[in-house]
N, C-alpha and C positions, 0 to 999 in steps of 0.2 A: 306801731299798729294798734296797740291796746288803747291809746288815747283816741285814735280815729274811731274805733268801734264804740268807745264810751260816749264820745261827743255825738256820734250819729245815733246811738241809742236814745240819748236825751233829746236830740233834735226830733227824732221820730215820735217820741213821747209827747213833746210839746205840739207838734203838728197834729198828731192824732187827738190830742186833748182840745186843741183850738177849733178843729173842724166842727164838732157838735155844737159848740157855742155859736159859731158863725152861721151855721145852717139854721139853728133855732131862731136866732135873731133876725136873719134875713127872711124867714117865713112868718115873722110877726109874733113869735113866742117870747114871753117875758120871763118865764120861770127858769131859774138856773141856780146852781149851788154857790155862785160867786157872792162875795160879801158886798158887792156893789149894788146900786139901785136895780130893781127888777123891771127892766125895760128892754124891748127888743134891740134898741140901738146900743145898749150896754153890752148885750150878748155879742153883737157884731164887733164891737171894739175889743172886747176880751178875746174873742176868737182870732181877730187879726193880730193882736199883740202876741198871742201864744204862737201863731204860725210864723210871725216875723222873728221871734226869738229862736224858733226851730230853724229857720233859714239862716240866721246869723251863726248858730252853732254848726250847721252843716258847712257853711263857708269857711269856718275855722278848722275843720276836721281833716284837711289834706286828703280829700276823697280820691283825687287822681292817683295818689301813691298806693292806695289799697281799695280799689273799686268794689270788689266782691265783699270784703269784710265791712266796708262802709254801708253798702246797701243791706246786708244782712243785719247789721246793727240797727239801722233805721227801721227795718221791718220788725225786728224784735221790739223796739220801742212802741211802734204803732200797735202791735199785737198786745203788748202788756197793758197799755192804756185802754184798748178796746175791751179786753177782758174785765178790767176794773169797771169800766162804764156799763158793761152788760150786766154786772151784778149790782151796782149801786144806783143806776139811774132808773131802775125798774120801779114803777108805782110811786114816783115823786117822793123819795125818802126824806126830803127836807120839809115836807108838808107845806110847801109854799103855794100860794094861789096867784094866778095871773092878775095883774093890776086891772081893775075894772076900767073899761073905756080906753084902754091903750092897745 
């Protein structure tokens, strides 16, 4: 059960981390803390990759054996990354500017 909880926690973390990138990119925003080029399409790709990794981890977690523990672990991962984002994404801490004309 511990492996299920940990895998689901990490899965929730990745999905919760990928969602802001995906939303930012799909709404045309290019600013992100990723080391990749500052373009909306890059944000969409990074977000999709993070969510796909979260889905892969979820599929490996044997969720059917421990449903409640799995969902609570995933919720904890989403909560943790949400709290991290609420503190660090405020006021563009990386001092990056959106690329002109993109």
